[in-house]
All heavy atoms as TSV, in Angstrom:
chain	resi	resn	atom	element	x	y	z
A	1	MET	N	N	-282.552	56.098	-4.744
A	1	MET	CA	C	-281.429	56.775	-5.282
A	1	MET	C	C	-281.238	58.058	-4.464
A	1	MET	O	O	-282.288	58.696	-4.109
A	1	MET	CB	C	-281.563	56.968	-6.715
A	1	MET	CG	C	-281.429	55.621	-7.543
A	1	MET	SD	S	-281.621	55.818	-9.281
A	1	MET	CE	C	-280.315	56.929	-9.634
A	2	ALA	N	N	-280.075	58.576	-4.447
A	2	ALA	CA	C	-279.771	59.703	-3.595
A	2	ALA	C	C	-278.541	60.429	-4.288
A	2	ALA	O	O	-277.643	59.763	-4.669
A	2	ALA	CB	C	-279.539	59.541	-2.259
A	3	ASN	N	N	-278.558	61.805	-4.126
A	3	ASN	CA	C	-277.342	62.454	-4.402
A	3	ASN	C	C	-276.329	62.163	-3.371
A	3	ASN	O	O	-276.575	61.961	-2.175
A	3	ASN	CB	C	-277.718	63.904	-4.470
A	3	ASN	CG	C	-276.575	64.895	-4.879
A	3	ASN	OD1	O	-275.439	64.584	-4.606
A	3	ASN	ND2	N	-276.989	65.955	-5.393
A	4	ASN	N	N	-275.010	62.106	-3.738
A	4	ASN	CA	C	-273.904	61.796	-2.822
A	4	ASN	C	C	-273.523	62.991	-1.991
A	4	ASN	O	O	-272.615	63.002	-1.221
A	4	ASN	CB	C	-272.838	61.131	-3.503
A	4	ASN	CG	C	-272.042	62.126	-4.353
A	4	ASN	OD1	O	-272.463	63.314	-4.557
A	4	ASN	ND2	N	-270.919	61.657	-4.968
A	5	ASP	N	N	-274.298	64.142	-2.108
A	5	ASP	CA	C	-273.921	65.337	-1.257
A	5	ASP	C	C	-274.301	64.887	0.216
A	5	ASP	O	O	-275.312	64.286	0.543
A	5	ASP	CB	C	-274.823	66.515	-1.679
A	5	ASP	CG	C	-274.607	67.798	-0.879
A	5	ASP	OD1	O	-273.467	67.757	-0.197
A	5	ASP	OD2	O	-275.324	68.661	-0.973
A	6	LEU	N	N	-273.323	65.227	1.175
A	6	LEU	CA	C	-273.535	64.776	2.505
A	6	LEU	C	C	-274.826	65.156	3.099
A	6	LEU	O	O	-275.489	64.361	3.789
A	6	LEU	CB	C	-272.324	65.272	3.304
A	6	LEU	CG	C	-272.260	64.782	4.752
A	6	LEU	CD1	C	-272.192	63.242	4.760
A	6	LEU	CD2	C	-271.061	65.253	5.451
A	7	GLY	N	N	-275.299	66.397	2.869
A	7	GLY	CA	C	-276.576	66.897	3.461
A	7	GLY	C	C	-277.655	65.995	3.069
A	7	GLY	O	O	-278.548	65.510	3.939
A	8	ASP	N	N	-277.797	65.709	1.787
A	8	ASP	CA	C	-278.937	64.923	1.297
A	8	ASP	C	C	-278.713	63.408	1.857
A	8	ASP	O	O	-279.703	62.799	2.071
A	8	ASP	CB	C	-278.897	64.864	-0.286
A	8	ASP	CG	C	-279.337	66.281	-0.854
A	8	ASP	OD1	O	-279.845	66.992	-0.088
A	8	ASP	OD2	O	-279.028	66.479	-2.016
A	9	PHE	N	N	-277.577	62.890	1.853
A	9	PHE	CA	C	-277.275	61.595	2.320
A	9	PHE	C	C	-277.692	61.402	3.737
A	9	PHE	O	O	-278.320	60.469	3.957
A	9	PHE	CB	C	-275.798	61.374	2.170
A	9	PHE	CG	C	-275.280	59.916	2.587
A	9	PHE	CD1	C	-275.339	58.900	1.582
A	9	PHE	CD2	C	-274.711	59.738	3.737
A	9	PHE	CE1	C	-274.984	57.691	1.962
A	9	PHE	CE2	C	-274.384	58.538	4.060
A	9	PHE	CZ	C	-274.465	57.339	3.176
A	10	LEU	N	N	-277.385	62.447	4.606
A	10	LEU	CA	C	-277.848	62.244	5.985
A	10	LEU	C	C	-279.227	62.345	6.162
A	10	LEU	O	O	-279.939	61.623	6.935
A	10	LEU	CB	C	-277.041	63.337	6.819
A	10	LEU	CG	C	-275.621	63.225	6.882
A	10	LEU	CD1	C	-275.028	64.413	7.768
A	10	LEU	CD2	C	-275.267	61.876	7.572
A	11	LYS	N	N	-279.886	63.271	5.419
A	11	LYS	CA	C	-281.489	63.227	5.542
A	11	LYS	C	C	-282.064	61.948	5.181
A	11	LYS	O	O	-283.022	61.491	5.633
A	11	LYS	CB	C	-281.983	64.356	4.616
A	11	LYS	CG	C	-281.611	65.818	5.102
A	11	LYS	CD	C	-282.243	66.785	4.106
A	11	LYS	CE	C	-281.620	68.165	4.373
A	11	LYS	NZ	N	-282.132	69.185	3.341
A	12	ILE	N	N	-281.608	61.377	4.057
A	12	ILE	CA	C	-282.105	60.134	3.485
A	12	ILE	C	C	-281.874	58.937	4.348
A	12	ILE	O	O	-282.701	58.161	4.799
A	12	ILE	CB	C	-281.550	59.760	2.138
A	12	ILE	CG1	C	-282.190	60.757	1.128
A	12	ILE	CG2	C	-281.963	58.444	1.734
A	12	ILE	CD1	C	-281.486	60.771	-0.189
A	13	ALA	N	N	-280.763	59.010	5.038
A	13	ALA	CA	C	-280.345	57.905	6.010
A	13	ALA	C	C	-281.343	58.027	7.183
A	13	ALA	O	O	-281.723	56.952	7.732
A	13	ALA	CB	C	-278.882	58.188	6.447
A	14	VAL	N	N	-281.642	59.139	7.811
A	14	VAL	CA	C	-282.491	59.409	8.868
A	14	VAL	C	C	-283.893	58.806	8.558
A	14	VAL	O	O	-284.515	58.092	9.277
A	14	VAL	CB	C	-282.471	60.739	9.485
A	14	VAL	CG1	C	-283.646	61.055	10.406
A	14	VAL	CG2	C	-281.194	61.173	10.038
A	15	ARG	N	N	-284.395	59.206	7.315
A	15	ARG	CA	C	-285.681	58.813	6.973
A	15	ARG	C	C	-285.872	57.354	6.727
A	15	ARG	O	O	-286.870	56.787	6.828
A	15	ARG	CB	C	-286.175	59.615	5.801
A	15	ARG	CG	C	-286.307	61.162	6.015
A	15	ARG	CD	C	-286.924	61.852	4.923
A	15	ARG	NE	N	-288.314	61.498	4.899
A	15	ARG	CZ	C	-289.109	62.009	3.962
A	15	ARG	NH1	N	-288.645	62.750	3.073
A	15	ARG	NH2	N	-290.357	61.620	3.891
A	16	CYS	N	N	-284.841	56.783	6.345
A	16	CYS	CA	C	-284.818	55.239	6.086
A	16	CYS	C	C	-284.332	54.322	7.115
A	16	CYS	O	O	-284.227	53.203	6.797
A	16	CYS	CB	C	-283.980	54.965	4.590
A	16	CYS	SG	S	-284.723	55.948	3.248
A	17	GLN	N	N	-283.970	54.858	8.255
A	17	GLN	CA	C	-283.294	54.000	9.230
A	17	GLN	C	C	-283.965	52.868	9.719
A	17	GLN	O	O	-283.478	51.744	9.987
A	17	GLN	CB	C	-282.760	54.806	10.369
A	17	GLN	CG	C	-283.929	55.316	11.229
A	17	GLN	CD	C	-283.326	56.363	12.298
A	17	GLN	OE1	O	-282.213	56.542	12.383
A	17	GLN	NE2	N	-284.317	56.938	12.959
A	18	ASP	N	N	-285.379	52.725	9.690
A	18	ASP	CA	C	-286.106	51.625	10.033
A	18	ASP	C	C	-286.318	50.714	8.931
A	18	ASP	O	O	-286.953	49.508	9.160
A	18	ASP	CB	C	-287.370	52.155	10.546
A	18	ASP	CG	C	-288.240	52.844	9.734
A	18	ASP	OD1	O	-287.759	53.511	8.742
A	18	ASP	OD2	O	-289.474	52.925	9.863
A	19	ARG	N	N	-285.811	50.952	7.695
A	19	ARG	CA	C	-286.004	49.958	6.536
A	19	ARG	C	C	-284.672	49.311	6.111
A	19	ARG	O	O	-284.628	48.693	5.085
A	19	ARG	CB	C	-286.530	50.885	5.467
A	19	ARG	CG	C	-287.881	51.501	5.703
A	19	ARG	CD	C	-288.366	52.163	4.449
A	19	ARG	NE	N	-289.710	52.875	4.845
A	19	ARG	CZ	C	-290.042	54.003	4.398
A	19	ARG	NH1	N	-289.293	54.655	3.506
A	19	ARG	NH2	N	-291.232	54.618	4.836
A	20	GLU	N	N	-283.712	49.542	6.874
A	20	GLU	CA	C	-282.441	48.822	6.702
A	20	GLU	C	C	-281.882	49.108	5.281
A	20	GLU	O	O	-281.580	48.195	4.446
A	20	GLU	CB	C	-282.484	47.250	6.877
A	20	GLU	CG	C	-282.827	46.995	8.356
A	20	GLU	CD	C	-282.945	45.484	8.481
A	20	GLU	OE1	O	-282.336	44.706	7.743
A	20	GLU	OE2	O	-283.655	45.099	9.382
A	21	PRO	N	N	-281.665	50.367	4.923
A	21	PRO	CA	C	-281.169	50.737	3.577
A	21	PRO	C	C	-279.768	50.446	3.433
A	21	PRO	O	O	-279.064	50.316	4.491
A	21	PRO	CB	C	-281.457	52.183	3.419
A	21	PRO	CG	C	-281.298	52.690	4.949
A	21	PRO	CD	C	-281.967	51.603	5.690
A	22	VAL	N	N	-279.280	50.175	2.303
A	22	VAL	CA	C	-277.757	50.079	2.034
A	22	VAL	C	C	-277.410	51.595	1.463
A	22	VAL	O	O	-277.877	51.949	0.374
A	22	VAL	CB	C	-277.518	49.044	0.916
A	22	VAL	CG1	C	-276.105	49.027	0.626
A	22	VAL	CG2	C	-278.044	47.707	1.509
A	23	LEU	N	N	-276.595	52.167	2.194
A	23	LEU	CA	C	-276.242	53.529	1.841
A	23	LEU	C	C	-274.620	53.506	1.632
A	23	LEU	O	O	-273.943	53.022	2.299
A	23	LEU	CB	C	-276.615	54.488	2.881
A	23	LEU	CG	C	-278.051	54.624	3.223
A	23	LEU	CD1	C	-278.362	55.508	4.364
A	23	LEU	CD2	C	-278.847	55.085	1.993
A	24	HIS	N	N	-274.334	54.229	0.551
A	24	HIS	CA	C	-272.916	54.387	0.186
A	24	HIS	C	C	-272.541	55.810	0.042
A	24	HIS	O	O	-273.265	56.501	-0.680
A	24	HIS	CB	C	-272.559	53.640	-1.047
A	24	HIS	CG	C	-272.748	52.145	-1.092
A	24	HIS	ND1	N	-271.914	51.314	-0.460
A	24	HIS	CD2	C	-273.874	51.398	-1.510
A	24	HIS	CE1	C	-272.358	50.115	-0.553
A	24	HIS	NE2	N	-273.560	50.143	-1.208
A	25	GLY	N	N	-271.535	56.358	0.799
A	25	GLY	CA	C	-271.140	57.701	0.564
A	25	GLY	C	C	-270.025	57.809	-0.330
A	25	GLY	O	O	-269.356	56.797	-0.560
A	26	ALA	N	N	-269.925	58.863	-1.143
A	26	ALA	CA	C	-268.922	59.099	-2.070
A	26	ALA	C	C	-267.667	59.547	-1.380
A	26	ALA	O	O	-267.678	60.317	-0.567
A	26	ALA	CB	C	-269.349	60.080	-3.173
A	27	GLY	N	N	-266.444	59.144	-1.942
A	27	GLY	CA	C	-265.204	59.545	-1.292
A	27	GLY	C	C	-264.775	60.769	-2.240
A	27	GLY	O	O	-265.429	61.170	-3.143
A	28	HIS	N	N	-263.622	61.252	-1.984
A	28	HIS	CA	C	-263.009	62.436	-2.622
A	28	HIS	C	C	-261.784	61.976	-3.399
A	28	HIS	O	O	-261.122	61.026	-2.917
A	28	HIS	CB	C	-262.678	63.600	-1.691
A	28	HIS	CG	C	-263.966	64.138	-1.124
A	28	HIS	ND1	N	-264.685	65.091	-1.755
A	28	HIS	CD2	C	-264.607	64.086	0.074
A	28	HIS	CE1	C	-265.658	65.412	-0.907
A	28	HIS	NE2	N	-265.682	64.880	0.169
A	29	GLU	N	N	-261.611	62.558	-4.464
A	29	GLU	CA	C	-260.424	62.221	-5.329
A	29	GLU	C	C	-259.439	63.301	-5.174
A	29	GLU	O	O	-259.639	64.459	-5.540
A	29	GLU	CB	C	-260.828	62.004	-6.771
A	29	GLU	CG	C	-261.922	61.003	-7.002
A	29	GLU	CD	C	-262.464	61.038	-8.374
A	29	GLU	OE1	O	-261.986	61.799	-9.294
A	29	GLU	OE2	O	-263.427	60.236	-8.610
A	30	ALA	N	N	-258.287	63.072	-4.649
A	30	ALA	CA	C	-257.246	63.967	-4.494
A	30	ALA	C	C	-257.608	65.179	-3.755
A	30	ALA	O	O	-257.265	66.273	-4.044
A	30	ALA	CB	C	-256.597	64.424	-5.774
A	31	GLY	N	N	-258.516	64.975	-2.787
A	31	GLY	CA	C	-259.048	66.145	-1.952
A	31	GLY	C	C	-260.099	66.906	-2.685
A	31	GLY	O	O	-260.680	67.931	-2.085
A	32	LEU	N	N	-260.529	66.500	-3.787
A	32	LEU	CA	C	-261.569	67.208	-4.603
A	32	LEU	C	C	-262.815	66.388	-4.598
A	32	LEU	O	O	-262.803	65.213	-4.345
A	32	LEU	CB	C	-261.173	67.493	-6.019
A	32	LEU	CG	C	-259.856	68.173	-6.246
A	32	LEU	CD1	C	-259.433	68.221	-7.677
A	32	LEU	CD2	C	-259.976	69.643	-5.610
A	33	ARG	N	N	-263.965	67.053	-4.853
A	33	ARG	CA	C	-265.277	66.373	-4.887
A	33	ARG	C	C	-265.247	65.367	-5.994
A	33	ARG	O	O	-264.768	65.633	-7.123
A	33	ARG	CB	C	-266.363	67.338	-5.058
A	33	ARG	CG	C	-267.740	66.729	-4.973
A	33	ARG	CD	C	-268.793	67.759	-5.224
A	33	ARG	NE	N	-270.076	67.100	-5.485
A	33	ARG	CZ	C	-271.088	67.416	-4.722
A	33	ARG	NH1	N	-271.031	68.276	-3.659
A	33	ARG	NH2	N	-272.231	66.705	-4.881
A	34	ALA	N	N	-265.754	64.075	-5.661
A	34	ALA	CA	C	-265.721	63.050	-6.768
A	34	ALA	C	C	-266.757	63.398	-7.772
A	34	ALA	O	O	-267.732	64.006	-7.462
A	34	ALA	CB	C	-266.096	61.720	-6.039
A	35	GLY	N	N	-266.596	62.944	-8.921
A	35	GLY	CA	C	-267.509	63.232	-10.014
A	35	GLY	C	C	-266.842	63.278	-11.411
A	35	GLY	O	O	-265.648	63.273	-11.496
A	36	THR	N	N	-267.703	63.528	-12.373
A	36	THR	CA	C	-267.230	63.593	-13.706
A	36	THR	C	C	-267.249	65.023	-14.155
A	36	THR	O	O	-268.147	65.765	-13.895
A	36	THR	CB	C	-268.082	62.834	-14.689
A	36	THR	OG1	O	-268.152	61.400	-14.137
A	36	THR	CG2	C	-267.622	62.817	-16.029
A	37	GLU	N	N	-266.226	65.481	-14.877
A	37	GLU	CA	C	-266.131	66.889	-15.211
A	37	GLU	C	C	-267.061	67.071	-16.388
A	37	GLU	O	O	-267.380	66.183	-17.194
A	37	GLU	CB	C	-264.658	67.217	-15.838
A	37	GLU	CG	C	-263.656	67.285	-14.773
A	37	GLU	CD	C	-263.218	65.947	-14.244
A	37	GLU	OE1	O	-263.386	65.015	-14.937
A	37	GLU	OE2	O	-262.440	65.911	-13.280
A	38	ASN	N	N	-267.774	68.278	-16.396
A	38	ASN	CA	C	-268.624	68.538	-17.412
A	38	ASN	C	C	-268.026	69.217	-18.557
A	38	ASN	O	O	-267.819	70.373	-18.656
A	38	ASN	CB	C	-269.761	69.600	-16.820
A	38	ASN	CG	C	-270.897	69.800	-17.717
A	38	ASN	OD1	O	-270.818	69.669	-18.955
A	38	ASN	ND2	N	-272.049	70.199	-17.103
A	39	VAL	N	N	-267.641	68.278	-19.448
A	39	VAL	CA	C	-266.746	68.688	-20.553
A	39	VAL	C	C	-267.369	69.814	-21.507
A	39	VAL	O	O	-266.733	70.766	-21.809
A	39	VAL	CB	C	-266.245	67.487	-21.507
A	39	VAL	CG1	C	-265.380	67.790	-22.625
A	39	VAL	CG2	C	-265.436	66.528	-20.460
A	40	PRO	N	N	-268.677	69.533	-21.892
A	40	PRO	CA	C	-269.331	70.632	-22.699
A	40	PRO	C	C	-269.277	72.082	-22.024
A	40	PRO	O	O	-268.991	72.986	-22.707
A	40	PRO	CB	C	-270.736	70.091	-22.906
A	40	PRO	CG	C	-270.610	68.638	-22.678
A	40	PRO	CD	C	-269.592	68.496	-21.702
A	41	TYR	N	N	-269.432	72.076	-20.812
A	41	TYR	CA	C	-269.510	73.377	-20.044
A	41	TYR	C	C	-268.105	74.043	-19.957
A	41	TYR	O	O	-267.813	75.209	-20.165
A	41	TYR	CB	C	-270.034	73.189	-18.621
A	41	TYR	CG	C	-271.476	73.260	-18.521
A	41	TYR	CD1	C	-272.363	72.930	-19.615
A	41	TYR	CD2	C	-272.222	73.466	-17.346
A	41	TYR	CE1	C	-273.684	72.956	-19.570
A	41	TYR	CE2	C	-273.513	73.509	-17.313
A	41	TYR	CZ	C	-274.241	73.175	-18.362
A	41	TYR	OH	O	-275.638	73.251	-18.238
A	42	ILE	N	N	-267.065	73.006	-19.884
A	42	ILE	CA	C	-265.703	73.494	-19.778
A	42	ILE	C	C	-265.271	74.096	-21.216
A	42	ILE	O	O	-264.682	75.175	-21.290
A	42	ILE	CB	C	-264.724	72.353	-19.394
A	42	ILE	CG1	C	-264.968	71.994	-17.937
A	42	ILE	CG2	C	-263.249	72.727	-19.663
A	42	ILE	CD1	C	-264.331	70.697	-17.590
A	43	ALA	N	N	-265.674	73.347	-22.342
A	43	ALA	CA	C	-265.362	73.901	-23.600
A	43	ALA	C	C	-266.125	75.166	-23.835
A	43	ALA	O	O	-265.571	76.081	-24.516
A	43	ALA	CB	C	-265.870	72.712	-24.657
A	44	ALA	N	N	-267.286	75.324	-23.329
A	44	ALA	CA	C	-268.172	76.655	-23.576
A	44	ALA	C	C	-267.446	77.740	-22.814
A	44	ALA	O	O	-267.471	78.823	-23.343
A	44	ALA	CB	C	-269.630	76.359	-23.152
A	45	LEU	N	N	-267.008	77.405	-21.589
A	45	LEU	CA	C	-266.346	78.535	-20.868
A	45	LEU	C	C	-265.008	78.947	-21.642
A	45	LEU	O	O	-264.709	80.082	-21.749
A	45	LEU	CB	C	-265.889	77.994	-19.507
A	45	LEU	CG	C	-265.103	78.998	-18.659
A	45	LEU	CD1	C	-265.911	80.211	-18.356
A	45	LEU	CD2	C	-264.664	78.346	-17.317
A	46	GLY	N	N	-264.318	77.995	-22.249
A	46	GLY	CA	C	-263.105	78.348	-23.011
A	46	GLY	C	C	-263.468	79.195	-24.166
A	46	GLY	O	O	-262.815	80.243	-24.525
A	47	GLN	N	N	-264.562	78.864	-24.834
A	47	GLN	CA	C	-264.992	79.631	-26.034
A	47	GLN	C	C	-265.504	80.999	-25.573
A	47	GLN	O	O	-265.256	82.122	-26.270
A	47	GLN	CB	C	-266.123	78.906	-26.756
A	47	GLN	CG	C	-266.620	79.691	-27.929
A	47	GLN	CD	C	-265.551	79.748	-29.058
A	47	GLN	OE1	O	-264.599	78.910	-29.291
A	47	GLN	NE2	N	-265.590	80.890	-29.845
A	48	ALA	N	N	-266.206	81.163	-24.434
A	48	ALA	CA	C	-266.634	82.469	-24.021
A	48	ALA	C	C	-265.482	83.242	-23.643
A	48	ALA	O	O	-265.402	84.546	-23.924
A	48	ALA	CB	C	-267.478	82.304	-22.804
A	49	ALA	N	N	-264.285	82.752	-23.002
A	49	ALA	CA	C	-263.166	83.539	-22.757
A	49	ALA	C	C	-262.437	83.999	-23.925
A	49	ALA	O	O	-262.028	85.097	-24.026
A	49	ALA	CB	C	-262.213	82.616	-21.829
A	50	THR	N	N	-262.470	83.146	-24.924
A	50	THR	CA	C	-261.803	83.579	-26.268
A	50	THR	C	C	-262.642	84.765	-26.847
A	50	THR	O	O	-261.938	85.671	-27.345
A	50	THR	CB	C	-261.880	82.310	-27.213
A	50	THR	OG1	O	-261.092	81.344	-26.721
A	50	THR	CG2	C	-261.229	82.723	-28.548
A	51	LEU	N	N	-263.890	84.625	-26.791
A	51	LEU	CA	C	-264.792	85.692	-27.316
A	51	LEU	C	C	-264.626	87.012	-26.562
A	51	LEU	O	O	-264.428	88.105	-27.179
A	51	LEU	CB	C	-266.208	85.262	-27.460
A	51	LEU	CG	C	-266.550	84.223	-28.444
A	51	LEU	CD1	C	-267.965	83.647	-28.400
A	51	LEU	CD2	C	-266.216	84.643	-29.958
A	52	ALA	N	N	-264.623	86.903	-25.297
A	52	ALA	CA	C	-264.381	88.039	-24.388
A	52	ALA	C	C	-263.085	88.725	-24.699
A	52	ALA	O	O	-263.038	89.942	-24.809
A	52	ALA	CB	C	-264.550	87.645	-22.959
A	53	LEU	N	N	-261.985	87.902	-24.894
A	53	LEU	CA	C	-260.649	88.437	-25.182
A	53	LEU	C	C	-260.619	89.154	-26.416
A	53	LEU	O	O	-260.084	90.303	-26.578
A	53	LEU	CB	C	-259.657	87.326	-25.111
A	53	LEU	CG	C	-258.216	87.757	-25.241
A	53	LEU	CD1	C	-257.704	88.738	-24.120
A	53	LEU	CD2	C	-257.348	86.471	-25.268
A	54	GLN	N	N	-261.267	88.646	-27.403
A	54	GLN	CA	C	-261.341	89.319	-28.739
A	54	GLN	C	C	-262.040	90.571	-28.751
A	54	GLN	O	O	-261.737	91.565	-29.536
A	54	GLN	CB	C	-262.043	88.436	-29.832
A	54	GLN	CG	C	-261.372	87.161	-30.197
A	54	GLN	CD	C	-262.129	86.169	-31.043
A	54	GLN	OE1	O	-263.301	86.366	-31.188
A	54	GLN	NE2	N	-261.559	85.174	-31.443
A	55	ASN	N	N	-262.963	90.899	-27.936
A	55	ASN	CA	C	-263.811	92.006	-27.710
A	55	ASN	C	C	-263.419	92.899	-26.684
A	55	ASN	O	O	-264.039	93.964	-26.486
A	55	ASN	CB	C	-265.370	91.729	-27.635
A	55	ASN	CG	C	-265.934	90.920	-28.785
A	55	ASN	OD1	O	-265.620	91.149	-29.924
A	55	ASN	ND2	N	-266.687	89.839	-28.474
A	56	MET	N	N	-262.260	92.700	-26.064
A	56	MET	CA	C	-261.832	93.421	-24.874
A	56	MET	C	C	-261.509	94.892	-25.268
A	56	MET	O	O	-261.754	95.778	-24.426
A	56	MET	CB	C	-260.650	92.860	-24.176
A	56	MET	CG	C	-260.420	93.289	-22.796
A	56	MET	SD	S	-259.151	92.358	-21.953
A	56	MET	CE	C	-260.064	90.920	-21.447
A	57	ASP	N	N	-260.911	95.074	-26.294
A	57	ASP	CA	C	-260.493	96.478	-26.814
A	57	ASP	C	C	-261.701	97.349	-26.870
A	57	ASP	O	O	-261.581	98.552	-26.517
A	57	ASP	CB	C	-259.826	96.442	-28.089
A	57	ASP	CG	C	-258.282	95.829	-27.903
A	57	ASP	OD1	O	-257.842	95.762	-26.820
A	57	ASP	OD2	O	-257.937	95.271	-29.012
A	58	ASP	N	N	-262.842	96.928	-27.346
A	58	ASP	CA	C	-263.962	97.723	-27.548
A	58	ASP	C	C	-264.858	97.813	-26.263
A	58	ASP	O	O	-265.671	98.657	-26.211
A	58	ASP	CB	C	-264.913	97.183	-28.668
A	58	ASP	CG	C	-264.079	97.160	-30.043
A	58	ASP	OD1	O	-263.222	98.060	-30.169
A	58	ASP	OD2	O	-264.449	96.272	-30.825
A	59	ALA	N	N	-264.660	96.907	-25.338
A	59	ALA	CA	C	-265.492	96.736	-24.184
A	59	ALA	C	C	-265.416	98.052	-23.266
A	59	ALA	O	O	-266.423	98.471	-22.723
A	59	ALA	CB	C	-265.170	95.530	-23.396
A	60	GLY	N	N	-264.153	98.589	-22.908
A	60	GLY	CA	C	-264.040	99.581	-21.978
A	60	GLY	C	C	-264.836	100.812	-22.340
A	60	GLY	O	O	-265.731	101.101	-21.503
A	61	PRO	N	N	-264.725	101.482	-23.441
A	61	PRO	CA	C	-265.491	102.655	-23.839
A	61	PRO	C	C	-267.072	102.328	-23.888
A	61	PRO	O	O	-267.942	103.043	-23.411
A	61	PRO	CB	C	-265.121	102.920	-25.188
A	61	PRO	CG	C	-263.734	102.442	-25.414
A	61	PRO	CD	C	-263.660	101.187	-24.542
A	62	ARG	N	N	-267.408	101.095	-24.414
A	62	ARG	CA	C	-268.784	100.641	-24.469
A	62	ARG	C	C	-269.414	100.542	-23.107
A	62	ARG	O	O	-270.515	101.149	-22.871
A	62	ARG	CB	C	-269.004	99.352	-25.268
A	62	ARG	CG	C	-270.418	98.911	-25.451
A	62	ARG	CD	C	-270.452	97.674	-26.266
A	62	ARG	NE	N	-269.819	96.439	-25.637
A	62	ARG	CZ	C	-270.424	95.840	-24.671
A	62	ARG	NH1	N	-271.568	96.017	-24.280
A	62	ARG	NH2	N	-269.794	94.785	-24.018
A	63	ILE	N	N	-268.721	99.851	-22.117
A	63	ILE	CA	C	-269.230	99.722	-20.793
A	63	ILE	C	C	-269.266	101.076	-20.041
A	63	ILE	O	O	-270.237	101.327	-19.419
A	63	ILE	CB	C	-268.378	98.780	-20.083
A	63	ILE	CG1	C	-268.607	97.284	-20.695
A	63	ILE	CG2	C	-268.656	98.725	-18.523
A	63	ILE	CD1	C	-267.601	96.305	-20.192
A	64	GLN	N	N	-268.280	101.934	-20.342
A	64	GLN	CA	C	-268.319	103.188	-19.733
A	64	GLN	C	C	-269.586	104.043	-20.237
A	64	GLN	O	O	-270.242	104.759	-19.427
A	64	GLN	CB	C	-267.045	103.990	-19.978
A	64	GLN	CG	C	-265.945	103.480	-19.134
A	64	GLN	CD	C	-264.606	104.249	-19.542
A	64	GLN	OE1	O	-264.492	104.986	-20.482
A	64	GLN	NE2	N	-263.576	103.885	-18.752
A	65	ALA	N	N	-269.870	103.927	-21.446
A	65	ALA	CA	C	-271.006	104.546	-21.998
A	65	ALA	C	C	-272.291	104.094	-21.481
A	65	ALA	O	O	-273.314	104.799	-21.107
A	65	ALA	CB	C	-271.058	104.571	-23.543
A	66	LEU	N	N	-272.418	102.823	-21.207
A	66	LEU	CA	C	-273.598	102.173	-20.633
A	66	LEU	C	C	-273.736	102.542	-19.132
A	66	LEU	O	O	-274.842	102.907	-18.644
A	66	LEU	CB	C	-273.499	100.647	-20.675
A	66	LEU	CG	C	-273.712	100.026	-22.056
A	66	LEU	CD1	C	-273.281	98.461	-21.966
A	66	LEU	CD2	C	-275.138	100.294	-22.577
A	67	ARG	N	N	-272.584	102.739	-18.443
A	67	ARG	CA	C	-272.532	103.097	-17.051
A	67	ARG	C	C	-273.072	104.509	-17.051
A	67	ARG	O	O	-273.978	104.838	-16.054
A	67	ARG	CB	C	-271.230	102.997	-16.456
A	67	ARG	CG	C	-271.193	103.462	-15.053
A	67	ARG	CD	C	-269.679	103.977	-14.642
A	67	ARG	NE	N	-269.241	105.026	-15.459
A	67	ARG	CZ	C	-267.958	105.346	-15.778
A	67	ARG	NH1	N	-266.932	104.693	-15.075
A	67	ARG	NH2	N	-267.706	106.355	-16.444
A	68	ASP	N	N	-272.623	105.415	-17.828
A	68	ASP	CA	C	-273.010	106.790	-17.855
A	68	ASP	C	C	-274.405	106.988	-18.148
A	68	ASP	O	O	-275.100	107.785	-17.589
A	68	ASP	CB	C	-272.041	107.644	-18.791
A	68	ASP	CG	C	-270.616	107.712	-18.381
A	68	ASP	OD1	O	-270.407	107.382	-17.281
A	68	ASP	OD2	O	-269.858	107.987	-19.223
A	69	ARG	N	N	-274.977	106.160	-19.171
A	69	ARG	CA	C	-276.267	106.366	-19.534
A	69	ARG	C	C	-277.210	105.801	-18.398
A	69	ARG	O	O	-278.250	106.446	-18.059
A	69	ARG	CB	C	-276.540	105.354	-20.750
A	69	ARG	CG	C	-277.881	105.431	-21.112
A	69	ARG	CD	C	-278.025	104.571	-22.437
A	69	ARG	NE	N	-279.434	104.417	-22.899
A	69	ARG	CZ	C	-279.847	103.658	-23.754
A	69	ARG	NH1	N	-279.002	102.805	-24.423
A	69	ARG	NH2	N	-281.065	103.657	-24.042
A	70	LEU	N	N	-276.720	104.799	-17.658
A	70	LEU	CA	C	-277.570	104.255	-16.489
A	70	LEU	C	C	-277.557	105.384	-15.305
A	70	LEU	O	O	-278.630	105.607	-14.812
A	70	LEU	CB	C	-276.906	103.056	-15.943
A	70	LEU	CG	C	-277.617	102.216	-14.687
A	70	LEU	CD1	C	-278.958	101.869	-15.138
A	70	LEU	CD2	C	-276.838	101.160	-14.285
A	71	ARG	N	N	-276.508	105.964	-15.088
A	71	ARG	CA	C	-276.523	107.077	-14.066
A	71	ARG	C	C	-277.418	108.206	-14.554
A	71	ARG	O	O	-278.086	108.730	-13.766
A	71	ARG	CB	C	-274.948	107.606	-13.924
A	71	ARG	CG	C	-274.156	106.625	-13.133
A	71	ARG	CD	C	-272.852	107.310	-12.862
A	71	ARG	NE	N	-272.066	106.442	-12.112
A	71	ARG	CZ	C	-270.703	106.617	-12.036
A	71	ARG	NH1	N	-270.194	107.669	-12.538
A	71	ARG	NH2	N	-270.015	105.723	-11.324
């Protein structure tokens, strides 16, 4: 088994060339890398963006205070 990333694919092909492996490369879908979207991560990113937006009004002064403290 191998990752369909081209770099890994070529390394495996070279190492296996004397064993007659059956290798299949992955195509691209609409010019994008083939694969399944990571739905839980996408949902988590949306939630993180919502939380960041809710706290944006307080973020400026708080971050400036942290910056000044660090300096």
